[in-house]
C-alpha positions in Angstrom: 0.0 0.0 0.0 1.3 3.5 -0.9 2.2 5.7 2.0 0.5 9.1 1.8 2.7 12.1 2.5 1.9 15.7 2.1 4.6 17.2 -0.2 5.4 20.9 -0.1 7.7 23.0 -2.3 10.5 23.0 0.4 10.5 19.2 0.3 11.0 19.2 -3.4 13.8 21.8 -3.1 15.6 19.7 -0.5 15.2 16.5 -2.5 16.5 18.1 -5.6 19.5 19.5 -3.8 20.2 16.1 -2.4 20.0 14.6 -5.9 22.4 17.1 -7.3 24.9 16.6 -4.5 24.6 12.8 -5.0 25.5 13.3 -8.7 28.3 15.6 -7.8 26.7 18.7 -9.3 27.0 22.2 -8.0 24.0 23.9 -6.4 23.4 27.5 -7.2 22.7 29.1 -3.8 21.7 32.6 -5.1 20.6 34.3 -8.3 24.1 34.1 -9.8 26.1 36.8 -11.5 25.0 36.5 -15.1 22.5 39.1 -16.3 19.4 38.2 -18.2 20.7 40.0 -21.3 24.0 38.1 -21.2 22.2 34.8 -20.7 19.9 35.5 -23.7 23.0 36.4 -25.9 24.7 33.1 -24.8 21.6 31.0 -25.4 21.1 32.5 -28.9 24.7 31.9 -29.8 24.5 28.3 -28.6 21.2 27.8 -30.5 22.8 29.1 -33.6 25.8 26.8 -33.3 23.4 23.9 -32.7 21.3 24.8 -35.8 24.4 25.0 -37.9 25.6 21.6 -36.7 22.2 20.1 -37.6 22.2 21.7 -41.1 25.7 20.4 -41.7 24.5 16.9 -40.6 21.6 17.0 -42.9 23.8 18.2 -45.8 26.3 15.4 -45.1 23.6 12.7 -44.9 22.1 14.0 -48.2 25.5 14.0 -49.9 26.3 10.6 -48.6 23.0 9.2 -49.8 23.5 10.7 -53.3 27.1 9.3 -53.5 25.8 5.8 -52.4 23.0 5.9 -54.9 25.5 6.8 -57.7 27.8 4.0 -56.7 25.0 1.5 -56.8 23.9 2.5 -60.4 25.2 0.2 -63.2 
């Protein structure tokens, strides 16, 4: 039988902190020092890099497929 337990936000915070410590992750104890603007600039730059990698991957797969198709033609 399941044990009922009232769960409050502070319980979740404690459990999450324990999980992070267990997995040797740092816990941010305050708001940090990065401004929202700097964060948004960084996120956009990382997203652009990710999109470029995905476009390159698609292009490489397409090229590989065309080369393989040409090689299989008589």
